[in-house]
NUTI-145524 format. One record per residue: residue in three letters; x, y, z of N, C-alpha, C in turn. Coordinates in Angstrom, 2 decimals, always signed. Example, Ala and Ser with C-alpha at 12.3 -4.5 7.8 and 13.67 -1.06 7.14 Angstrom:
+-----+---------+---------+---------+---------+---------+---------+---------+---------+---------+
!   r !     n_x !     n_y !     n_z !    ca_x !    ca_y !    ca_z !     c_x !     c_y !     c_z !
+-----+---------+---------+---------+---------+---------+---------+---------+---------+---------+
! ALA !  +13.19 !   -5.69 !   +7.80 !  +12.30 !   -4.50 !   +7.80 !  +13.20 !   -3.30 !   +7.80 !
! SER !  +12.85 !   -2.25 !   +7.08 !  +13.67 !   -1.06 !   +7.14 !  +12.90 !   +0.03 !   +7.87 !
+-----+---------+---------+---------+---------+---------+---------+---------+---------+---------+
END
This chain:
+-----+---------+---------+---------+---------+---------+---------+---------+---------+---------+
!   r !     n_x !     n_y !     n_z !    ca_x !    ca_y !    ca_z !     c_x !     c_y !     c_z !
+-----+---------+---------+---------+---------+---------+---------+---------+---------+---------+
! MET ! +103.05 !  +69.76 ! +299.23 ! +102.47 !  +70.86 ! +298.92 ! +103.11 !  +71.06 ! +297.48 !
! ALA ! +104.69 !  +71.09 ! +297.41 ! +105.12 !  +71.40 ! +296.13 ! +104.81 !  +70.19 ! +294.94 !
! VAL ! +104.67 !  +68.92 ! +295.53 ! +104.19 !  +67.92 ! +294.47 ! +102.88 !  +68.09 ! +293.90 !
! ILE ! +102.03 !  +68.73 ! +294.72 ! +100.58 !  +68.96 ! +294.21 ! +100.59 !  +70.07 ! +293.51 !
! PHE ! +101.54 !  +71.02 ! +293.24 ! +101.61 !  +72.08 ! +292.73 ! +102.14 !  +71.56 ! +291.30 !
! LEU ! +103.36 !  +71.14 ! +291.35 ! +103.63 !  +70.48 ! +290.19 ! +102.73 !  +69.53 ! +289.33 !
! ASP ! +102.02 !  +68.71 ! +290.14 ! +100.94 !  +67.92 ! +289.26 !  +99.94 !  +68.62 ! +288.66 !
! VAL !  +99.59 !  +69.64 ! +289.25 !  +98.32 !  +70.54 ! +288.88 !  +98.81 !  +71.20 ! +287.54 !
! ALA ! +100.10 !  +71.62 ! +287.60 ! +100.55 !  +72.41 ! +286.80 ! +100.83 !  +71.52 ! +285.29 !
! ALA ! +101.14 !  +70.39 ! +285.66 ! +101.38 !  +69.23 ! +284.46 ! +100.19 !  +69.05 ! +283.79 !
! ARG !  +99.14 !  +68.70 ! +284.80 !  +97.69 !  +68.49 ! +284.36 !  +97.16 !  +69.61 ! +283.17 !
! ALA !  +97.47 !  +70.77 ! +283.88 !  +97.09 !  +71.98 ! +282.80 !  +97.82 !  +71.92 ! +281.90 !
! ALA !  +99.19 !  +71.93 ! +281.72 !  +99.85 !  +71.94 ! +280.41 !  +99.44 !  +70.71 ! +279.36 !
! LEU !  +99.20 !  +69.70 ! +279.87 !  +98.50 !  +68.47 ! +279.15 !  +97.14 !  +68.72 ! +278.48 !
! GLN !  +96.36 !  +69.64 ! +279.15 !  +94.83 !  +70.05 ! +278.69 !  +94.90 !  +70.87 ! +277.86 !
! ILE !  +95.93 !  +71.91 ! +277.97 !  +96.01 !  +73.03 ! +276.89 !  +96.18 !  +72.38 ! +275.30 !
! GLY !  +95.19 !  +72.82 ! +274.72 !  +95.56 !  +72.48 ! +273.00 !  +94.35 !  +71.15 ! +272.67 !
! THR !  +93.55 !  +71.03 ! +273.50 !  +92.79 !  +69.92 ! +273.30 !  +91.20 !  +70.78 ! +272.60 !
! PHE !  +91.08 !  +71.76 ! +272.35 !  +89.99 !  +72.76 ! +271.90 !  +90.16 !  +72.54 ! +270.27 !
! ASP !  +89.32 !  +72.77 ! +269.73 !  +89.24 !  +72.64 ! +268.01 !  +89.60 !  +74.09 ! +267.71 !
! THR !  +90.46 !  +73.96 ! +266.89 !  +90.82 !  +75.62 ! +266.60 !  +90.48 !  +75.91 ! +265.01 !
! THR !  +89.62 !  +75.10 ! +264.51 !  +89.70 !  +74.87 ! +262.83 !  +89.21 !  +76.44 ! +262.41 !
! PHE !  +88.08 !  +76.99 ! +263.27 !  +87.74 !  +78.32 ! +262.70 !  +88.48 !  +79.33 ! +263.24 !
! TRP !  +89.64 !  +79.57 ! +264.20 !  +90.35 !  +80.52 ! +264.73 !  +91.93 !  +79.81 ! +264.92 !
! PRO !  +92.60 !  +80.07 ! +263.47 !  +93.93 !  +79.64 ! +263.68 !  +94.97 !  +80.29 ! +264.75 !
! GLU !  +94.94 !  +81.48 ! +264.99 !  +95.46 !  +82.11 ! +265.70 !  +95.69 !  +81.31 ! +267.02 !
! PHE !  +94.33 !  +81.11 ! +267.34 !  +94.02 !  +80.74 ! +268.81 !  +95.16 !  +79.26 ! +269.11 !
! SER !  +95.37 !  +78.59 ! +267.83 !  +96.25 !  +77.48 ! +267.85 !  +97.42 !  +77.84 ! +268.41 !
! THR !  +98.11 !  +79.03 ! +267.56 !  +99.49 !  +79.48 ! +267.93 !  +99.50 !  +80.03 ! +269.47 !
! LEU !  +98.48 !  +80.60 ! +269.90 !  +98.23 !  +80.67 ! +271.59 !  +98.35 !  +79.71 ! +272.30 !
! LEU !  +97.87 !  +78.83 ! +271.96 !  +97.81 !  +77.27 ! +272.58 !  +99.31 !  +76.99 ! +272.68 !
! VAL !  +99.95 !  +76.78 ! +271.64 ! +101.18 !  +76.25 ! +271.46 ! +102.33 !  +77.16 ! +272.25 !
! VAL ! +101.94 !  +78.66 ! +272.45 ! +102.83 !  +79.61 ! +273.26 ! +102.56 !  +79.04 ! +274.61 !
! ARG ! +101.47 !  +79.12 ! +275.01 ! +101.06 !  +78.64 ! +276.45 ! +101.45 !  +77.37 ! +276.89 !
! LYS ! +101.69 !  +76.30 ! +276.11 ! +102.04 !  +74.98 ! +276.27 ! +103.66 !  +75.17 ! +276.61 !
! VAL ! +104.19 !  +75.64 ! +275.74 ! +105.99 !  +76.10 ! +275.70 ! +105.94 !  +76.83 ! +276.84 !
! PHE ! +105.01 !  +77.72 ! +277.40 ! +105.48 !  +78.41 ! +278.63 ! +105.15 !  +77.54 ! +279.84 !
! ALA ! +104.17 !  +76.77 ! +279.76 ! +103.90 !  +75.81 ! +280.86 ! +105.21 !  +74.77 ! +281.12 !
! ILE ! +105.57 !  +74.56 ! +280.21 ! +106.56 !  +73.04 ! +280.05 ! +108.14 !  +73.84 ! +280.61 !
! VAL ! +108.43 !  +75.14 ! +280.30 ! +109.76 !  +75.73 ! +280.39 ! +109.60 !  +76.45 ! +281.73 !
! VAL ! +108.69 !  +77.43 ! +281.84 ! +108.47 !  +78.16 ! +283.16 ! +108.12 !  +77.54 ! +284.34 !
! VAL ! +106.98 !  +76.70 ! +284.47 ! +106.63 !  +76.28 ! +285.57 ! +107.62 !  +75.40 ! +286.35 !
! PRO ! +108.62 !  +74.78 ! +285.79 ! +109.57 !  +73.92 ! +286.69 ! +110.38 !  +75.28 ! +287.41 !
! PHE ! +110.65 !  +76.28 ! +286.75 ! +111.67 !  +77.33 ! +287.25 ! +110.65 !  +78.16 ! +288.64 !
! LEU ! +109.60 !  +78.04 ! +288.17 ! +108.88 !  +78.58 ! +289.51 ! +108.80 !  +77.81 ! +290.51 !
! ALA ! +108.73 !  +76.34 ! +290.53 ! +108.73 !  +75.60 ! +291.72 ! +110.29 !  +75.26 ! +292.40 !
! VAL ! +111.21 !  +75.86 ! +291.68 ! +112.74 !  +75.44 ! +292.37 ! +112.81 !  +76.09 ! +293.68 !
! PRO ! +112.16 !  +77.56 ! +293.98 ! +112.07 !  +78.18 ! +295.34 ! +111.50 !  +77.19 ! +296.45 !
! LEU ! +110.52 !  +76.30 ! +296.02 ! +109.59 !  +75.50 ! +296.87 ! +110.64 !  +74.34 ! +297.37 !
! PHE ! +111.69 !  +74.17 ! +296.64 ! +112.72 !  +72.87 ! +296.98 ! +114.09 !  +73.38 ! +297.61 !
! SER ! +114.23 !  +74.78 ! +297.77 ! +115.76 !  +75.29 ! +297.98 ! +115.73 !  +75.29 ! +299.59 !
! GLN ! +117.11 !  +74.94 ! +300.13 ! +117.09 !  +75.07 ! +301.30 ! +117.48 !  +76.58 ! +301.69 !
! THR ! +117.11 !  +76.69 ! +303.02 ! +117.14 !  +77.85 ! +303.82 ! +118.14 !  +78.11 ! +304.68 !
! VAL ! +118.99 !  +79.00 ! +305.06 ! +119.76 !  +78.91 ! +306.36 ! +119.07 !  +79.05 ! +307.49 !
! ASP ! +119.39 !  +78.21 ! +308.49 ! +118.52 !  +78.34 ! +309.82 ! +119.42 !  +79.12 ! +310.76 !
! SER ! +120.74 !  +78.97 ! +310.75 ! +121.73 !  +79.69 ! +311.58 ! +123.34 !  +79.80 ! +311.07 !
! ILE ! +124.08 !  +80.48 ! +311.37 ! +125.38 !  +80.70 ! +311.09 ! +126.30 !  +80.51 ! +312.26 !
! PHE ! +127.58 !  +79.95 ! +312.04 ! +128.65 !  +79.70 ! +313.20 ! +129.79 !  +80.22 ! +312.66 !
! PHE ! +130.68 !  +80.62 ! +313.64 ! +132.17 !  +80.75 ! +313.35 ! +132.82 !  +79.49 ! +313.70 !
! HIS ! +133.74 !  +79.00 ! +312.74 ! +134.47 !  +77.72 ! +312.66 ! +135.84 !  +78.30 ! +312.32 !
! LEU ! +136.68 !  +78.66 ! +313.40 ! +137.77 !  +79.41 ! +313.23 ! +139.06 !  +78.29 ! +313.39 !
! TYR ! +140.18 !  +78.61 ! +312.26 ! +141.20 !  +77.84 ! +312.15 ! +142.23 !  +77.97 ! +313.09 !
! THR ! +142.41 !  +79.04 ! +314.06 ! +143.05 !  +79.49 ! +315.23 ! +142.22 !  +79.87 ! +316.39 !
! ASP ! +143.18 !  +79.95 ! +317.37 ! +142.65 !  +80.45 ! +318.64 ! +142.82 !  +81.99 ! +318.81 !
! SER ! +143.74 !  +82.41 ! +318.03 ! +143.92 !  +84.02 ! +318.18 ! +144.21 !  +84.46 ! +316.74 !
! LEU ! +144.43 !  +85.70 ! +316.74 ! +144.44 !  +86.55 ! +315.38 ! +145.86 !  +87.02 ! +315.67 !
! LYS ! +146.72 !  +87.12 ! +314.29 ! +147.99 !  +87.57 ! +314.26 ! +148.00 !  +88.95 ! +313.57 !
! LYS ! +148.83 !  +89.91 ! +314.12 ! +148.91 !  +91.23 ! +313.78 ! +149.48 !  +91.23 ! +312.35 !
! GLY ! +149.37 !  +92.17 ! +311.35 ! +150.02 !  +92.38 ! +310.38 ! +149.82 !  +91.21 ! +309.20 !
! GLN ! +148.93 !  +90.48 ! +309.52 ! +148.57 !  +89.40 ! +308.64 ! +147.24 !  +89.27 ! +308.14 !
! HIS ! +146.69 !  +88.45 ! +307.15 ! +145.36 !  +88.04 ! +306.66 ! +144.94 !  +87.04 ! +307.56 !
! ASN ! +143.86 !  +87.25 ! +308.16 ! +143.26 !  +86.41 ! +309.24 ! +141.85 !  +85.74 ! +308.74 !
! TYR ! +141.75 !  +84.58 ! +307.97 ! +140.57 !  +83.95 ! +307.52 ! +139.65 !  +83.81 ! +308.60 !
! ILE ! +138.35 !  +84.52 ! +308.22 ! +137.31 !  +84.13 ! +309.27 ! +136.31 !  +83.24 ! +308.47 !
! ASN ! +136.33 !  +82.23 ! +309.05 ! +135.22 !  +81.10 ! +308.45 ! +134.10 !  +80.99 ! +309.01 !
! VAL ! +132.76 !  +81.44 ! +308.36 ! +131.45 !  +81.25 ! +308.72 ! +130.95 !  +80.13 ! +307.93 !
! ASP ! +130.13 !  +79.19 ! +308.68 ! +129.67 !  +78.14 ! +307.91 ! +128.05 !  +78.45 ! +308.19 !
! ALA ! +127.01 !  +78.07 ! +307.31 ! +125.50 !  +78.12 ! +307.56 ! +125.12 !  +76.56 ! +307.74 !
! LYS ! +124.28 !  +76.58 ! +308.63 ! +123.37 !  +75.43 ! +309.07 ! +122.17 !  +75.54 ! +308.24 !
! LEU ! +121.93 !  +74.82 ! +307.17 ! +120.75 !  +74.86 ! +306.29 ! +119.38 !  +74.17 ! +306.91 !
! SER ! +118.35 !  +74.38 ! +306.46 ! +117.13 !  +73.73 ! +307.21 ! +117.19 !  +72.06 ! +307.21 !
! ASP ! +117.79 !  +71.56 ! +306.18 ! +117.84 !  +69.95 ! +305.77 ! +119.01 !  +69.62 ! +306.77 !
! GLY ! +119.99 !  +70.27 ! +307.76 ! +120.81 !  +70.02 ! +308.57 ! +122.08 !  +70.07 ! +308.05 !
! ARG ! +122.39 !  +70.10 ! +306.59 ! +124.01 !  +70.08 ! +306.15 ! +124.30 !  +71.56 ! +306.31 !
! TRP ! +125.68 !  +71.66 ! +306.04 ! +126.50 !  +72.50 ! +306.47 ! +127.14 !  +73.24 ! +305.20 !
! GLN ! +127.00 !  +74.57 ! +305.10 ! +127.63 !  +75.07 ! +303.55 ! +128.61 !  +76.46 ! +304.26 !
! PRO ! +129.82 !  +76.61 ! +303.53 ! +130.60 !  +77.47 ! +303.89 ! +130.15 !  +78.88 ! +303.20 !
! LEU ! +130.26 !  +79.82 ! +304.08 ! +129.88 !  +81.45 ! +303.18 ! +131.02 !  +82.15 ! +302.96 !
! THR ! +130.94 !  +82.93 ! +302.35 ! +131.77 !  +83.97 ! +302.08 ! +131.22 !  +85.33 ! +302.02 !
! SER ! +132.23 !  +86.39 ! +301.64 ! +131.77 !  +87.62 ! +301.93 ! +130.59 !  +87.91 ! +300.97 !
! LYS ! +130.25 !  +87.20 ! +299.83 ! +128.93 !  +87.38 ! +298.94 ! +127.66 !  +87.19 ! +299.68 !
! GLU ! +127.65 !  +86.20 ! +300.78 ! +126.61 !  +86.01 ! +301.56 ! +126.37 !  +86.53 ! +302.98 !
! ILE ! +127.65 !  +87.01 ! +303.42 ! +127.83 !  +87.54 ! +304.79 ! +128.40 !  +89.11 ! +304.87 !
! ASP ! +127.75 !  +89.88 ! +305.39 ! +128.46 !  +91.14 ! +305.93 ! +129.24 !  +91.07 ! +307.39 !
! PHE ! +130.50 !  +91.28 ! +306.99 ! +131.40 !  +91.39 ! +307.99 ! +131.66 !  +92.69 ! +308.84 !
! SER ! +131.88 !  +92.65 ! +310.23 ! +132.27 !  +94.16 ! +310.69 ! +133.15 !  +93.90 ! +312.10 !
! SER ! +133.96 !  +94.62 ! +312.33 ! +134.74 !  +94.32 ! +313.55 ! +135.16 !  +95.58 ! +314.27 !
! SER ! +135.39 !  +95.51 ! +315.62 ! +135.69 !  +96.52 ! +316.14 ! +136.96 !  +97.25 ! +315.84 !
! ALA ! +138.00 !  +96.68 ! +315.11 ! +139.02 !  +97.30 ! +314.42 ! +139.58 !  +96.60 ! +313.33 !
! GLY ! +140.44 !  +97.00 ! +312.54 ! +140.92 !  +96.10 ! +311.24 ! +139.97 !  +96.49 ! +310.05 !
! LYS ! +140.48 !  +95.65 ! +309.29 ! +139.76 !  +96.08 ! +307.91 ! +139.53 !  +94.53 ! +307.00 !
! PHE ! +138.35 !  +94.34 ! +306.79 ! +138.04 !  +93.29 ! +306.16 ! +138.09 !  +93.18 ! +304.34 !
! GLU ! +138.95 !  +92.10 ! +304.04 ! +138.97 !  +92.18 ! +302.43 ! +138.50 !  +90.80 ! +302.26 !
! ASP ! +137.47 !  +90.48 ! +301.94 ! +136.63 !  +89.30 ! +301.79 ! +136.38 !  +88.74 ! +302.95 !
! ASN ! +136.75 !  +87.59 ! +303.12 ! +136.68 !  +86.81 ! +304.58 ! +137.53 !  +87.07 ! +305.26 !
! ASP ! +138.77 !  +87.87 ! +304.83 ! +140.11 !  +88.11 ! +305.50 ! +140.08 !  +89.25 ! +306.36 !
! LEU ! +140.42 !  +89.38 ! +307.71 ! +140.41 !  +90.24 ! +308.71 ! +141.95 !  +90.65 ! +308.52 !
! VAL ! +142.25 !  +91.91 ! +308.32 ! +143.61 !  +92.34 ! +308.47 ! +143.92 !  +93.26 ! +309.55 !
! LEU ! +144.91 !  +92.91 ! +310.23 ! +145.07 !  +93.90 ! +311.52 ! +146.40 !  +94.69 ! +311.29 !
! PRO ! +146.28 !  +95.87 ! +311.63 ! +147.73 !  +96.50 ! +311.37 ! +148.77 !  +95.83 ! +312.33 !
! GLU ! +150.17 !  +96.22 ! +311.83 ! +151.29 !  +95.47 ! +312.64 ! +151.51 !  +96.12 ! +314.01 !
! ASN ! +150.76 !  +97.19 ! +314.15 ! +151.09 !  +98.20 ! +315.47 ! +149.54 !  +97.92 ! +316.39 !
! PHE ! +148.73 !  +97.01 ! +316.04 ! +147.65 !  +97.00 ! +316.91 ! +148.15 !  +96.93 ! +318.18 !
! LYS ! +147.28 !  +97.44 ! +319.16 ! +147.68 !  +97.62 ! +320.65 ! +146.58 !  +96.74 ! +321.52 !
! GLU ! +145.36 !  +96.43 ! +321.00 ! +144.06 !  +95.94 ! +321.63 ! +144.46 !  +94.46 ! +321.99 !
! ASN ! +143.71 !  +93.80 ! +323.00 ! +144.04 !  +92.59 ! +323.44 ! +142.95 !  +91.67 ! +322.78 !
! LYS ! +142.08 !  +91.98 ! +322.26 ! +140.83 !  +91.17 ! +321.66 ! +140.26 !  +91.87 ! +320.61 !
! ILE ! +139.28 !  +91.16 ! +319.72 ! +138.63 !  +91.98 ! +318.65 ! +137.28 !  +91.59 ! +318.55 !
! ARG ! +136.25 !  +92.10 ! +318.38 ! +134.78 !  +91.46 ! +318.42 ! +134.56 !  +91.70 ! +316.63 !
! ILE ! +133.78 !  +90.57 ! +316.40 ! +133.73 !  +90.38 ! +314.84 ! +132.32 !  +90.21 ! +314.74 !
! LYS ! +131.58 !  +90.54 ! +313.71 ! +130.11 !  +90.38 ! +313.80 ! +129.92 !  +89.91 ! +312.28 !
! ALA ! +129.07 !  +88.95 ! +312.01 ! +128.83 !  +88.25 ! +310.67 ! +127.14 !  +88.35 ! +310.64 !
! VAL ! +126.46 !  +88.94 ! +309.63 ! +125.58 !  +89.17 ! +309.44 ! +124.86 !  +88.51 ! +307.93 !
! LEU ! +124.17 !  +87.50 ! +307.84 ! +123.47 !  +87.26 ! +306.79 ! +122.78 !  +87.88 ! +305.80 !
! LYS ! +123.44 !  +88.11 ! +304.53 ! +122.70 !  +89.54 ! +303.86 ! +121.36 !  +88.99 ! +303.46 !
! SER ! +121.00 !  +87.86 ! +302.96 ! +119.81 !  +87.54 ! +302.84 ! +118.57 !  +87.52 ! +303.76 !
! ASN ! +119.32 !  +87.55 ! +305.17 ! +118.30 !  +87.74 ! +306.31 ! +118.94 !  +88.07 ! +307.36 !
! PRO ! +118.90 !  +89.60 ! +307.55 ! +119.75 !  +90.29 ! +308.60 ! +119.53 !  +89.74 ! +309.99 !
! GLU ! +118.38 !  +88.99 ! +310.13 ! +118.09 !  +88.79 ! +311.42 ! +118.77 !  +87.48 ! +311.94 !
! ILE ! +119.42 !  +86.82 ! +311.05 ! +120.66 !  +85.84 ! +311.21 ! +121.87 !  +86.34 ! +311.12 !
! TRP ! +122.34 !  +86.57 ! +312.52 ! +123.98 !  +86.92 ! +313.05 ! +124.53 !  +86.35 ! +313.79 !
! LYS ! +125.88 !  +86.61 ! +313.72 ! +126.61 !  +85.97 ! +315.09 ! +127.61 !  +86.76 ! +315.11 !
! GLU ! +128.03 !  +86.82 ! +316.70 ! +129.03 !  +87.80 ! +317.09 ! +130.22 !  +87.02 ! +317.79 !
! ILE ! +131.20 !  +87.20 ! +317.82 ! +132.49 !  +86.58 ! +318.59 ! +133.57 !  +87.30 ! +318.83 !
! THR ! +134.19 !  +87.33 ! +320.14 ! +135.37 !  +87.77 ! +320.65 ! +136.60 !  +86.86 ! +319.98 !
! ILE ! +137.43 !  +87.53 ! +319.55 ! +138.77 !  +86.73 ! +319.48 ! +139.91 !  +87.68 ! +319.92 !
! TRP ! +140.83 !  +86.67 ! +320.45 ! +141.84 !  +87.07 ! +321.01 ! +143.26 !  +87.36 ! +320.14 !
! ILE ! +144.05 !  +88.41 ! +320.58 ! +145.42 !  +88.81 ! +319.53 ! +146.39 !  +88.02 ! +320.34 !
! LYS ! +147.21 !  +87.66 ! +319.37 ! +148.47 !  +86.74 ! +319.56 ! +149.35 !  +87.81 ! +320.31 !
! LYS ! +149.85 !  +87.24 ! +320.94 ! +150.99 !  +88.34 ! +321.84 ! +152.35 !  +87.81 ! +321.61 !
! LEU ! +152.70 !  +86.40 ! +321.53 ! +154.02 !  +86.00 ! +321.40 ! +154.46 !  +86.08 ! +319.99 !
! PRO ! +155.54 !  +86.37 ! +319.74 ! +156.16 !  +86.37 ! +318.16 ! +156.07 !  +85.00 ! +317.62 !
! ASP ! +156.26 !  +85.07 ! +316.63 ! +156.47 !  +83.69 ! +315.86 ! +157.92 !  +83.41 ! +315.89 !
! PRO ! +158.27 !  +82.08 ! +316.02 ! +159.88 !  +81.91 ! +316.02 ! +160.39 !  +81.99 ! +314.80 !
! ASP ! +161.56 !  +82.16 ! +314.75 ! +162.58 !  +82.51 ! +313.50 ! +162.41 !  +81.24 ! +312.71 !
! ARG ! +162.76 !  +79.99 ! +313.43 ! +162.62 !  +78.71 ! +312.78 ! +162.09 !  +77.72 ! +313.52 !
! LEU ! +161.49 !  +76.82 ! +312.93 ! +160.72 !  +75.67 ! +313.65 ! +162.04 !  +74.79 ! +314.39 !
! PRO ! +161.44 !  +73.96 ! +315.27 ! +162.80 !  +73.14 ! +315.98 ! +162.86 !  +72.17 ! +314.86 !
! ALA ! +163.86 !  +71.45 ! +315.07 ! +164.41 !  +70.21 ! +314.37 ! +163.70 !  +69.12 ! +315.19 !
! LYS ! +163.38 !  +67.84 ! +314.36 ! +163.06 !  +66.57 ! +315.12 ! +164.01 !  +66.04 ! +316.40 !
! GLU ! +165.14 !  +66.32 ! +315.94 ! +166.32 !  +65.90 ! +317.34 ! +165.97 !  +66.73 ! +318.36 !
! GLU ! +165.75 !  +67.95 ! +318.26 ! +165.35 !  +68.96 ! +319.41 ! +164.24 !  +68.69 ! +320.07 !
! MET ! +163.22 !  +68.41 ! +319.34 ! +161.75 !  +68.16 ! +320.00 ! +161.76 !  +66.70 ! +320.71 !
! PHE ! +162.83 !  +65.88 ! +320.07 ! +162.63 !  +64.37 ! +320.93 ! +164.26 !  +63.84 ! +321.09 !
! PRO ! +164.78 !  +64.50 ! +321.90 ! +166.15 !  +64.24 ! +322.21 ! +166.23 !  +62.68 ! +322.57 !
! GLY ! +167.24 !  +62.06 ! +322.11 ! +167.70 !  +60.71 ! +322.45 ! +166.34 !  +59.60 ! +322.04 !
! ASN ! +165.62 !  +60.07 ! +321.34 ! +164.56 !  +59.03 ! +320.73 ! +164.95 !  +58.97 ! +319.22 !
! GLN ! +166.13 !  +58.56 ! +318.98 ! +166.30 !  +58.09 ! +317.49 ! +165.74 !  +56.94 ! +316.88 !
! SER ! +165.16 !  +57.03 ! +315.87 ! +164.62 !  +56.08 ! +315.05 ! +165.50 !  +54.98 ! +314.59 !
! LYS ! +165.41 !  +53.73 ! +315.17 ! +166.21 !  +52.62 ! +314.93 ! +165.43 !  +51.62 ! +313.88 !
! LYS ! +166.25 !  +51.26 ! +312.82 ! +165.64 !  +50.43 ! +311.85 ! +165.67 !  +49.18 ! +312.27 !
! ARG ! +164.72 !  +48.12 ! +312.25 ! +164.55 !  +46.82 ! +312.62 ! +164.71 !  +46.16 ! +311.26 !
! ARG ! +165.80 !  +45.17 ! +311.37 ! +166.32 !  +44.25 ! +310.31 ! +165.35 !  +42.96 ! +310.58 !
! ARG ! +164.69 !  +42.69 ! +309.35 ! +163.95 !  +41.30 ! +309.11 ! +164.91 !  +39.91 ! +308.85 !
! GLY ! +164.74 !  +39.25 ! +309.73 ! +165.81 !  +38.23 ! +309.19 ! +165.70 !  +36.87 ! +309.95 !
+-----+---------+---------+---------+---------+---------+---------+---------+---------+---------+
END
């Protein structure tokens, strides 16, 4: 349908200016303005016909739990009408949660947060009928002060270099 629209617009643009304007010179200027309008504006009017729309949104989290006192990035992706995926930010999504505060895509939970889980809702700004809600658990165990060394993780498994010879 969009191709037909562009074809009709192109034919109309080509037919403008085929009139004899000898007796009315101002009409010639009007035809030039209409031709320029048709050449410049018509392609921009056709852009929405080719743009992709969001079919649905999904949470793709980088972790299985949220940490207290830190910025927790909430990743939301859109599945487009052509099947491609596109990441979304707080410019396209309205975030809300049962606790904490959003700063762009980051959910910040206070250090003294007492709940076991939190509900997060993401609503597409351009179409509020498209939304998704998820429950995410809060991390209970503290982070270790330091990470274990390789020798501590794999005792007795020393890497031996082989000599070629």
